[in-house]
C-alpha positions in Angstrom: 130.1 88.0 64.3 131.5 87.2 67.7 132.1 83.5 68.6 131.7 82.2 72.1 132.0 78.6 73.4 128.9 77.1 71.6 127.2 80.2 70.4 127.8 82.9 67.8 126.5 86.4 68.1 125.7 88.4 65.0 126.6 91.9 66.2 126.0 94.0 63.2 124.2 93.1 59.9 122.9 95.5 57.4 122.3 95.9 53.6 122.2 99.3 52.0 118.6 100.3 51.5 119.1 100.5 47.7 120.3 96.9 47.6 117.7 95.3 49.9 115.3 92.7 48.6 117.8 91.4 46.0 118.9 88.3 47.9 122.2 89.9 49.1 121.2 89.7 52.8 120.0 86.1 52.6 123.3 85.1 50.8 125.4 86.9 53.4 123.4 85.4 56.3 123.8 81.9 54.8 127.5 82.4 54.6 127.7 83.7 58.2 125.7 80.7 59.3 127.9 78.3 57.5 131.0 80.0 59.0 129.5 79.8 62.5 128.7 76.1 62.0 132.3 75.4 60.7 133.6 77.2 63.8 131.6 74.7 66.0 128.7 77.1 66.9 125.4 75.4 67.8 123.3 78.6 67.8 123.4 82.1 66.4 122.0 84.9 68.5 121.0 88.4 67.2 119.1 91.4 68.4 116.8 93.8 66.6 114.9 96.9 67.6 111.3 96.1 68.4 110.1 98.7 65.9 112.3 97.2 63.1 109.5 95.1 61.5 111.4 94.5 58.3 114.6 93.3 60.1 112.6 91.0 62.4 110.6 89.6 59.5 113.9 89.0 57.6 115.3 87.0 60.5 112.0 85.1 61.0 111.9 84.2 57.3 115.5 82.7 57.7 114.6 80.5 60.6 115.3 82.7 63.6 112.9 82.7 66.5 112.1 85.6 68.8 112.9 84.4 72.3 112.5 87.5 74.5 111.7 91.2 74.6 114.1 93.6 76.4 112.6 96.9 77.4 114.7 100.0 76.8 117.5 98.0 75.3 118.8 100.7 72.9 119.9 104.0 74.4 117.7 103.3 77.3 114.6 104.2 75.3 114.0 101.7 72.4 112.9 98.2 73.1 114.8 95.3 71.6 114.0 91.7 70.6 116.4 88.8 71.1 116.3 86.2 68.3 118.1 82.9 67.9 118.6 80.1 65.4 119.8 76.6 66.3 122.3 75.3 63.8 122.6 71.9 65.4 121.2 70.1 68.4 123.1 70.5 71.7 125.4 67.7 72.5 123.6 67.1 75.9 120.1 67.0 74.3 
């Protein structure tokens, strides 16, 4: 996780395939979100490959919203999807 002024960026998140669908990812993500909120972050941003349906579904199920598609984001060939989750309202809203 990287922390910026008001945003956190989840850089790398994975659960070993043999351990997926056991609640580990959801628990880790909840801890990361709580840590980001405690650090003052208002939003968490993350990216996933467009063809990573399981990963995108995981984030969607945990309240993340797909905000834009970036063509050829990975190695200049694979498309990516930017997702975000607001942890709290912006102070100027």
